[in-house]
Legacy VTK file of the C-alpha trace (Angstrom):
# vtk DataFile Version 3.0
C-alpha trace
ASCII
DATASET POLYDATA
POINTS 200 float
35.663 100.950 31.759
35.189 101.232 28.238
38.588 102.395 27.883
40.730 99.212 29.478
43.267 97.763 27.647
43.351 93.599 27.564
45.825 93.107 30.069
43.817 94.985 32.240
40.314 93.298 32.043
42.461 89.719 31.799
43.261 91.173 35.378
39.393 91.954 36.297
38.266 88.376 35.253
40.838 86.685 36.979
39.841 88.336 40.163
36.201 87.746 39.592
36.236 83.788 38.715
36.753 83.768 42.010
33.464 85.095 43.164
30.189 83.310 42.731
28.864 86.960 41.321
29.508 89.782 39.789
28.405 93.103 39.629
28.805 95.426 36.803
27.974 99.315 37.407
27.354 101.331 34.239
25.779 104.158 35.968
26.470 107.543 34.702
28.898 105.226 31.886
28.902 107.036 28.502
30.545 103.837 26.930
33.859 104.008 24.724
36.035 101.476 23.081
34.016 98.915 20.929
37.296 96.704 21.525
37.081 96.785 25.140
32.985 96.084 24.785
34.043 92.685 22.771
36.620 91.850 25.492
34.320 92.461 28.140
31.478 90.238 26.706
33.594 87.451 25.644
34.625 87.134 29.332
31.360 86.375 30.134
30.405 83.540 28.022
31.634 80.454 27.050
30.575 80.790 22.845
30.867 83.458 20.251
28.167 86.012 20.901
26.318 88.300 18.306
26.363 91.927 19.609
24.566 93.802 17.390
24.043 94.433 13.207
25.700 97.235 12.030
22.833 98.989 9.493
24.451 101.153 6.790
24.794 101.756 3.526
27.131 98.813 2.107
26.581 95.294 4.100
29.123 94.717 7.025
29.565 91.693 9.563
27.682 91.782 12.386
29.509 92.823 15.756
30.480 89.908 17.840
32.252 88.940 20.575
34.637 86.129 20.655
34.938 83.679 24.104
37.588 84.000 26.363
39.429 80.675 27.053
38.240 81.122 30.492
34.588 82.560 30.634
33.080 83.949 34.200
30.613 81.512 34.803
29.136 83.425 37.680
25.729 85.295 38.187
25.979 89.039 36.597
24.360 91.719 37.834
24.488 95.349 35.996
23.721 98.444 37.363
22.154 101.214 34.538
20.871 104.841 34.659
19.733 107.433 32.436
23.264 108.266 31.643
24.026 105.214 30.703
24.991 105.269 27.187
26.171 103.755 23.993
28.873 100.660 24.861
27.327 100.124 28.523
23.586 100.013 27.186
24.874 97.408 24.615
26.590 95.027 27.008
23.627 95.490 29.363
20.849 94.539 26.447
23.131 91.361 25.375
23.437 90.121 28.599
19.203 90.559 28.443
18.842 88.737 25.190
21.189 85.991 26.083
19.627 85.296 29.346
23.087 85.760 31.154
22.447 88.589 33.403
19.942 91.038 35.593
19.957 94.607 34.716
19.033 96.859 37.577
18.092 101.168 37.701
16.696 103.170 35.488
16.313 103.228 31.691
19.311 104.125 29.975
19.594 106.928 27.336
18.979 105.084 24.020
22.332 106.380 22.029
23.741 103.687 20.619
24.932 105.083 16.917
27.958 104.656 15.609
29.828 107.501 14.929
33.432 108.154 12.908
35.696 111.492 14.220
37.289 113.627 11.193
39.887 116.468 12.150
40.629 119.389 10.191
41.301 123.109 10.655
40.187 126.608 8.921
42.687 129.512 8.718
46.252 130.387 7.597
48.471 132.516 9.543
46.372 131.283 12.499
44.800 128.139 12.757
41.980 126.715 14.262
41.526 123.289 15.088
38.414 121.723 15.311
36.671 117.920 14.745
33.602 116.546 13.909
31.401 113.652 14.927
29.845 112.135 12.154
26.794 109.238 12.748
27.454 106.381 10.200
25.524 102.940 11.394
22.911 102.426 13.575
22.870 99.067 15.377
20.651 96.871 15.458
20.597 94.223 18.217
19.720 90.602 18.421
15.891 90.749 18.580
15.625 93.118 15.777
15.453 96.334 17.535
17.623 99.460 17.522
18.236 100.958 21.118
18.768 104.428 19.751
16.117 106.825 21.305
14.618 104.084 22.989
17.354 102.487 25.617
17.467 99.370 27.680
14.486 98.912 29.743
16.114 97.209 33.149
14.490 93.749 34.411
14.462 95.751 37.732
13.574 99.127 37.641
14.638 101.126 41.066
14.969 104.734 40.911
16.244 107.153 43.595
13.519 108.364 45.713
13.256 111.800 47.638
14.738 109.840 50.865
17.741 108.600 48.805
18.891 111.676 47.338
18.420 113.447 50.689
20.423 110.733 52.687
22.862 109.874 49.974
21.509 105.903 49.876
22.223 103.435 46.828
18.925 101.636 46.649
19.608 100.249 43.483
23.555 99.010 44.647
21.628 97.596 47.632
19.169 95.744 45.174
22.139 94.311 43.296
23.864 93.222 46.077
21.018 91.385 46.935
20.512 89.761 44.060
24.151 88.713 44.567
22.928 86.885 47.606
25.067 90.122 49.913
22.715 91.625 52.568
23.689 95.926 52.171
21.741 98.039 53.398
21.312 101.393 51.166
23.626 103.321 53.969
26.121 100.517 54.281
26.670 100.434 50.480
27.084 104.450 50.470
29.933 103.769 53.302
31.897 100.918 50.944
31.515 103.166 48.069
31.308 107.016 49.428
30.864 109.657 46.490
34.028 111.799 45.786
32.880 115.201 44.792
34.873 116.989 42.146
35.954 113.610 40.818
35.179 111.475 37.661
LINES 1 201
200 0 1 2 3 4 5 6 7 8 9 10 11 12 13 14 15 16 17 18 19 20 21 22 23 24 25 26 27 28 29 30 31 32 33 34 35 36 37 38 39 40 41 42 43 44 45 46 47 48 49 50 51 52 53 54 55 56 57 58 59 60 61 62 63 64 65 66 67 68 69 70 71 72 73 74 75 76 77 78 79 80 81 82 83 84 85 86 87 88 89 90 91 92 93 94 95 96 97 98 99 100 101 102 103 104 105 106 107 108 109 110 111 112 113 114 115 116 117 118 119 120 121 122 123 124 125 126 127 128 129 130 131 132 133 134 135 136 137 138 139 140 141 142 143 144 145 146 147 148 149 150 151 152 153 154 155 156 157 158 159 160 161 162 163 164 165 166 167 168 169 170 171 172 173 174 175 176 177 178 179 180 181 182 183 184 185 186 187 188 189 190 191 192 193 194 195 196 197 198 199
């Protein structure tokens, strides 16, 4: 989700605007492009929104998202779990702080610091190429707090039970559907969205 171009995202929200509620499933989503994050948030608000302040050695402008010309105005529900990280967490927390959506699931990973990738190589005749990821900024949200090592606490914490795991049920999505005024049992959810083993 966080590697989509603007044309793809515009198409998604064109479809979403035809419906009264939108469920965004960010479980297992490790994040990705800041530009994609800003574009998604822009589609969910009718005004510019500050995502976070970058805390680094020299002053930086806050990370913001400009509103879309046709923002989605329906109800928003976001699903997160312990493997939701980076941009996924930022999206969920911005929606909480702006009172724009309901977050359901488990506490997120707490891994939001900004990093940069540096490429290099060693060797003469035979070269070994490698990359190093170096953290350069902490992100502080609108409430003055960082999500790093803390994560996003859901508005409704729903963890998979032993029964859910044994029978491949999805209680969190079932609850998200209920918040969107759709009745789906955990079993019905899994039939609609079957898990495909071996695929990302």
